[in-house]
C-alpha positions in Angstrom: -20.4 -5.5 21.8 -22.2 -2.2 21.5 -25.4 -1.4 21.4 -26.6 0.0 18.3 -26.2 4.2 17.6 -29.2 5.9 17.0 -29.4 6.9 13.3 -27.5 10.1 12.2 -24.8 9.5 15.1 -21.3 8.5 14.7 -20.1 5.3 15.6 -17.0 3.4 16.3 -17.2 0.1 14.3 -14.4 -1.5 16.1 -14.9 -1.0 19.8 -12.9 -4.1 20.7 -9.7 -3.4 19.1 -7.1 -2.4 21.3 -5.3 1.5 21.1 -1.8 0.0 21.7 -0.1 1.6 18.9 2.2 4.2 19.4 3.6 7.4 17.3 6.5 5.5 16.6 5.0 2.5 15.4 2.7 4.6 13.2 5.6 6.5 11.5 7.5 3.4 10.9 3.7 1.6 9.7 3.6 4.4 7.1 7.0 4.1 5.9 7.2 0.4 5.9 4.0 0.2 3.8 5.1 2.4 1.1 8.9 1.0 0.7 8.9 -2.3 -0.1 11.1 -4.5 -2.6 9.9 -2.6 -5.0 12.3 0.3 -4.5 14.8 -1.8 -4.2 14.3 -4.2 -7.1 11.1 -2.8 -9.1 13.2 0.5 -9.6 15.2 -1.4 -12.2 12.3 -1.5 -14.9 11.2 2.0 -14.6 15.0 3.4 -15.1 14.7 0.6 -18.1 12.0 2.2 -19.2 12.5 6.1 -18.9 16.5 6.4 -18.2 17.8 8.9 -16.2 14.1 10.5 -16.4 12.9 8.1 -14.3 13.7 10.7 -11.5 10.7 12.7 -13.2 8.5 9.6 -13.0 8.9 9.3 -9.6 8.6 13.0 -8.7 5.1 12.9 -10.2 4.1 9.7 -9.1 5.0 11.0 -5.8 3.0 13.8 -5.9 -0.3 12.1 -7.0 0.3 9.7 -3.9 1.0 12.7 -1.4 -2.3 14.2 -2.6 -4.5 10.8 -2.1 -2.7 10.7 1.4 -3.9 14.1 2.4 -7.4 13.3 1.0 -7.4 10.3 3.1 -5.8 12.0 6.0 -8.6 14.8 6.0 -11.1 12.1 6.3 -9.4 9.8 9.0 -8.6 13.0 11.1 -12.5 13.9 11.0 -13.5 10.4 11.8 -11.0 7.5 12.4 -11.9 3.9 11.2 -10.2 0.9 11.2 -12.3 0.5 7.7 -10.5 3.6 6.4 -11.3 4.5 2.8 -14.0 1.7 2.8 -16.0 3.2 5.3 -15.6 6.3 3.6 -16.8 5.5 0.6 -19.8 3.9 2.1 -20.5 6.9 4.0 -20.0 9.2 1.1 -21.0 7.6 -1.8 -23.4 4.6 -0.7 -23.0 1.0 0.5 -22.1 -0.4 -2.6 -19.0 1.7 -2.7 -17.9 0.3 0.9 -18.6 -3.0 0.0 -17.0 -3.0 -3.6 -13.6 -1.1 -2.6 -13.6 -3.1 0.8 -13.4 -6.5 -1.0 -11.2 -5.6 -3.5 -8.7 -4.2 -1.0 -9.0 -7.5 1.0 -8.4 -9.3 -2.4 -5.5 -7.3 -3.0 -3.5 -7.9 0.1 -4.3 -11.9 0.5 -2.8 -12.1 -2.9 0.1 -9.7 -1.7 0.5 -12.1 1.2 1.2 -14.9 -1.1 3.7 -12.7 -3.5 5.6 -11.5 -0.8 6.0 -14.9 0.9 7.2 -16.5 -2.4 9.9 -13.8 -2.8 11.0 -14.2 0.7 11.1 -17.8 0.0 13.3 -17.2 -3.2 15.7 -15.2 -1.0 16.2 -17.7 1.8 16.3 -20.4 -0.9 19.9 -19.1 -1.7 21.0 -19.6 2.2 19.0 -22.6 3.5 18.5 -25.7 1.2 14.9 -26.4 2.0 12.1 -26.6 -0.7 10.7 -23.1 -1.7 7.2 -24.0 -0.6 8.2 -24.9 2.7 10.0 -21.9 3.1 7.3 -19.7 1.6 5.0 -21.6 4.3 7.2 -21.0 7.0 7.1 -17.2 6.7 3.8 -17.3 6.7 3.2 -18.9 9.6 5.4 -16.7 11.3 3.9 -13.7 10.4 0.5 -14.8 11.1 1.8 -15.4 14.4 3.0 -12.2 14.7 -0.4 -10.9 14.3 -2.4 -13.5 16.0 -0.2 -12.4 19.0 -1.1 -8.5 19.5 -1.6 -5.4 17.8 1.2 -4.2 19.3 3.5 -7.0 18.3 2.9 -6.3 14.8 3.8 -2.5 15.4 7.1 -3.8 16.9 8.1 -6.0 13.9 6.9 -3.0 11.8 9.2 -0.7 13.9 12.1 -2.9 13.4 11.4 -4.0 9.5 11.2 -0.4 8.6 14.2 0.7 10.7 16.3 -1.7 8.6 14.8 -0.2 5.5 15.2 3.5 6.4 19.1 2.8 7.3 19.6 1.1 4.3 18.2 4.0 2.4 20.2 6.6 4.3 23.2 4.6 4.2 22.8 4.7 0.6 22.4 8.4 0.3 25.1 9.3 2.6 27.8 7.2 0.8 26.2 7.3 -2.6 26.3 11.2 -2.6 30.0 11.4 -1.4 30.7 9.2 -4.2 29.1 11.4 -7.1 30.5 14.5 -5.4 34.0 13.1 -5.4 34.1 12.5 -1.5 34.7 9.2 -1.6 38.0 7.3 -1.9 38.9 6.8 -5.7 35.6 9.1 -7.0 35.6 12.1 -9.0 32.9 14.5 -9.5 30.8 12.6 -12.4 27.2 13.4 -13.6 27.9 12.0 -17.0 25.4 9.2 -16.7 22.6 11.3 -16.6 23.0 12.3 -20.3 26.0 10.2 -21.9 23.8 7.5 -22.7 21.0 8.9 -25.2 20.5 12.0 -23.1 18.4 12.5 -20.1 14.9 11.1 -21.7 16.6 8.6 -24.2 13.4 6.9 -24.7 10.9 10.3 -25.1 8.9 11.8 -22.7 6.0 9.1 -23.1 8.3 6.6 -21.3 8.4 8.9 -18.3 4.5 8.8 -18.3 4.6 5.1 -19.1 7.0 4.4 -16.3 4.3 6.3 -13.8 2.0 3.5 -14.2 4.8 1.0 -12.5 5.7 3.8 -10.0 2.4 4.4 -8.7 2.3 0.6 -7.8 5.6 1.0 -6.2 4.3 3.7 -3.7 1.3 1.8 -2.6 0.7 0.6 0.7 1.2 4.1 2.4 -2.4 4.0 3.2 -2.0 1.3 5.8 -1.4 4.0 8.3 -5.0 5.1 8.1 -6.2 1.6 8.8 -3.9 1.1 11.9 -5.1 4.7 13.2 -8.2 3.1 14.8 -5.7 1.0 17.2 -3.4 4.0 17.8 -3.7 6.0 20.6 -3.9 9.4 19.2 -5.5 8.8 15.8 -5.5 12.6 14.9 -2.1 13.2 15.6 -0.6 10.2 14.0 -2.5 10.2 10.8 -1.8 14.3 10.5 1.9 13.3 10.8 1.8 10.5 8.5 0.1 11.9 5.4 2.1 14.9 5.5 5.5 14.8 7.2 6.3 11.0 6.7 5.0 11.2 2.9 7.7 13.8 2.4 10.2 11.5 3.7 9.4 8.5 1.7 9.4 10.8 -1.6 12.7 11.9 -0.6 13.7 8.3 -0.1 12.4 7.4 -3.5 13.6 10.2 -5.5 17.0 10.6 -3.4 18.0 7.3 -4.1 16.9 7.1 -7.8 18.8 10.4 -8.6 22.1 8.6 -7.0 21.3 5.3 -8.6 21.0 6.7 -12.5 23.8 9.1 -11.5 26.3 6.1 -10.5 25.1 3.4 -12.8 24.4 3.8 -16.6 20.7 3.3 -17.3 21.1 0.9 -20.2 23.5 -1.6 -18.2 22.8 -5.2 -17.9 22.9 -5.2 -14.2 20.0 -2.3 -13.7 17.1 -4.4 -14.2 18.3 -6.8 -11.9 19.1 -4.9 -9.1 20.2 -1.2 -9.5 21.2 -0.8 -5.8 23.5 -3.5 -5.7 25.0 -2.4 -9.0 25.5 1.0 -7.5 27.1 -0.2 -4.6 29.5 -2.7 -6.7 30.5 0.4 -8.5 31.0 2.2 -5.3 33.4 -0.6 -4.3 31.9 -1.7 -1.2 32.4 -5.3 -0.3 29.6 -7.7 0.5 27.0 -5.4 -1.3 25.3 -8.0 -2.7 24.7 -10.1 0.5 23.8 -6.8 2.4 21.2 -6.1 0.0 19.5 -9.5 -0.1 19.3 -9.2 3.5 17.8 -5.5 3.2 15.2 -6.9 0.3 14.3 -9.8 2.5 13.5 -7.5 5.4 11.3 -5.3 3.1 9.6 -8.5 2.1 8.8 -9.4 5.5 7.9 -6.0 6.4 5.1 -5.8 3.5 4.3 -9.5 4.3 3.5 -8.6 8.1 1.8 -5.4 6.9 -0.5 -7.5 4.6 -1.5 -9.8 7.0 -2.4 -6.9 9.5 -4.4 -4.8 7.1 -6.4 -7.6 5.1 -7.6 -8.9 8.4 -8.7 -5.2 9.6 -10.5 -4.8 6.2 -12.6 -8.2 6.6 -13.6 -7.1 10.2 -14.5 -3.8 8.8 -16.9 -5.4 6.1 -18.2 -7.5 8.5 -19.1 -4.9 10.5 -21.4 -3.8 8.0 -23.0 -7.4 7.1 -20.8 -7.7 4.0 -18.8 -10.5 5.5 -19.7 -13.2 7.9 -20.7 -11.7 11.5 -18.3 -14.2 13.2 -15.2 -12.1 11.7 -16.3 -9.0 14.1 -15.2 -11.1 16.8 -11.8 -10.3 18.8 -9.8 -12.4 21.5 -8.9 -11.7 24.7 -5.6 -9.7 23.4 -8.6 -7.5 21.3 -7.1 -9.4 18.2 -9.7 -10.4 15.3 -8.0 -13.8 15.1 -10.7 -15.2 12.9 -10.3 -12.4 10.2 -6.7 -12.9 10.4 -6.8 -16.7 9.8 -9.5 -16.1 7.0 -7.2 -14.3 4.8 -3.9 -16.4 5.4 -6.1 -19.3 4.2 -6.5 -17.6 1.2 -2.8 -16.8 1.2 -1.7 -20.4 1.7 -3.9 -21.5 -1.1 -2.2 -18.9 -3.6 1.1 -20.0 -2.4 0.4 -23.6 -3.7 -0.7 -22.3 -6.6 2.5 -20.3 -7.0 4.2 -23.8 -7.3 1.6 -25.7 -8.8 0.5 -23.3 -11.8 2.6 -20.3 -11.4 2.2 -19.1 -15.2 -1.4 -19.7 -15.1 -3.8 -19.8 -12.2 -1.0 -17.7 -9.8 -0.3 -15.2 -12.8 -3.9 -14.7 -13.2 -4.5 -14.1 -9.4 -1.6 -11.5 -9.2 -2.8 -9.5 -12.4 -6.5 -9.9 -11.3 -5.5 -7.5 -8.4 -2.9 -5.4 -10.2 -5.1 -2.0 -10.7 -7.1 -2.1 -7.4 -4.9 0.2 -6.0 -6.0 2.6 -8.8 -9.8 1.6 -8.3 -9.1 2.7 -4.5 -7.3 6.2 -5.4 -10.2 7.3 -7.3 -12.9 6.1 -4.4 -10.6 8.0 -2.1 -10.9 11.0 -4.5 -14.7 10.5 -4.8 -15.3 10.0 -1.1 -13.1 13.3 -0.1 -15.1 15.2 -2.4 -18.5 14.6 -1.1 -17.6 14.1 2.5 -15.6 17.3 2.8 -18.7 19.2 1.8 -20.5 17.4 4.3 -18.3 18.1 7.0 -18.4 22.0 5.9 -21.8 22.0 6.2 -22.4 19.8 9.6 -19.1 19.5 11.5 -16.8 21.8 10.2 -14.9 21.9 13.7 -13.4 18.5 12.4 -11.9 19.9 9.7 -8.4 19.9 11.5 -6.4 18.6 8.5 -7.6 19.9 5.4 -6.7 18.8 1.6 -4.8 21.8 -0.4 -6.5 23.8 -3.0 -9.9 22.0 -2.7 -12.0 21.1 -4.8 -9.6 22.0 -7.9 -6.7 19.8 -6.8 -8.7 17.1 -5.6 -10.5 16.7 -9.3 -6.8 17.1 -10.8 -5.5 14.1 -9.1 -8.4 11.9 -9.8 -8.0 12.8 -13.5 -4.7 11.7 -13.3 -5.3 8.4 -11.9 -7.7 8.2 -14.5 -5.4 8.8 -17.4 -3.1 5.9 -15.7 -5.9 3.6 -16.1 -5.8 4.9 -19.7 -2.2 4.3 -19.8 -2.6 0.8 -18.6 -5.2 0.0 -21.5 -2.6 0.9 -23.8 0.7 -0.3 -22.5 0.8 -3.9 -23.8 2.4 -5.5 -20.7 0.0 -3.7 -18.3 -3.2 -4.1 -20.2 -3.3 -7.7 -19.3 -3.6 -6.4 -15.5 -6.2 -3.8 -16.0 -8.3 -6.2 -18.0 -8.0 -8.9 -15.4 -8.6 -6.3 -12.5 -11.8 -5.1 -14.3 -13.1 -8.7 -14.0 -12.3 -8.5 -10.6 -14.1 -5.2 -10.1 -17.3 -7.0 -12.0 -17.2 -9.9 -9.9 -17.7 -8.0 -6.9 -20.3 -5.7 -8.3 -22.1 -8.5 -9.1 -21.9 -10.5 -6.0 -23.4 -7.1 -4.3 -26.2 -7.0 -6.9 -27.0 -10.4 -5.8 -26.9 -9.7 -2.2 -29.1 -6.5 -2.4 -31.6 -8.5 -4.7 -31.7 -11.2 -2.0 -32.3 -8.8 0.6 -29.8 -10.3 2.7 -28.5 -8.2 5.9 -26.6 -10.2 8.1 -26.6 -9.4 11.9 -23.1 -8.1 13.0 -22.0 -6.7 16.2 -22.4 -3.5 15.1 -25.6 -2.1 13.6 -24.9 -0.6 10.2 -28.4 0.6 9.6 -27.4 4.2 9.4 -24.6 3.4 6.8 -26.8 1.0 4.6 -28.5 3.5 2.9 -26.9 5.6 -0.1 -27.2 9.2 1.4 -27.3 8.3 5.1 -25.7 10.8 7.3 -23.0 9.1 10.1 -22.0 12.7 11.0 -23.3 14.2 14.4 -26.0 17.4 13.6 
């Protein structure tokens, strides 16, 4: 428990959290957040949409995410906070922005908890003859227990989960590279699949931009490292590394592996949509490829599940510190873990898992769709926050700008325009329109909730006084 900070002074809104995450944890949290099952399985739909030109889609989406992470990194290094972009939106734009994006992001990740638990259960069901809902609940119990133990246990699990994913991708890059260059037994130098089935962009260049919409969501999760920064021993150094060098590696993993997949496997083949990496391993001729990839995909699912439990709890606690959630969620246990916030999020996850089996095509489908565009809302909010906070920092605390966004402000505006274009594309693309409309519905609900809260004059007392942050133009930077 801390005493309120005087108006205008910086404060650490999470004083009771442990700073036990090390640099190796932070590096793997960044990688693990961005590389999930979406790469190993979801890339099939991108390849089917754009053909070999999916390479371009991944490059463009990767560039957008890299720039967004640079913007976020600039703010985190200047002012580490467990609320990350939600706190920066509150500081730079106003309390409504922090309330809105914080609750949307929490909702987004508690739904992901359920989605990943269901996905993991589906893989385990093929090996273990237990009901799917039992397996899904079991996975959630294990990952919840991991997070309740300590933040270090979360970091250790994420380190090893991410290590498996990185090892799998590196192995594929090496073996796949040897295969396409003819250095693998029985292989010959052959790049014909890049153009032999209707050309490099068989569905036209519009398909490239349509695929970007899907790819953007595949990169989602890289921002988790900036939330974890508040519990790291060296937040500035960790975030600076994660938002530059680590993100470049993630893009290399995505783009490099996709180049190999579309070179090895015909883009219009039936097996691409199901599992492009398994299809590539089978063509290379590696025995047991299907089982190995199932293990890797399960690891990726568990990694995202682990991260989702973590990040949803920290965002909920950050909301509580500002009076936007019940004050009792601020409390931590003797291991400096916000156990109440963790359990509050996983309860929603358990209910969502039940809906996945009781009403998969209606209620659960709606829940998933209604959080689908939240990542784009978040990226736009990060851009708007960085524009305002950068100018304030340059005026009042320039020494804090040790990490800067490139080509400011032109590149920030360009990235925001690109994300706005993604939302327009979602409105035009039939199978994406539902996600956009239901996500706008979620946004409307949160905005109405904030309006009701303000109309009632509700300002719950919390462990940290947020008065300075609760005024739209309040300055929380030191003078």
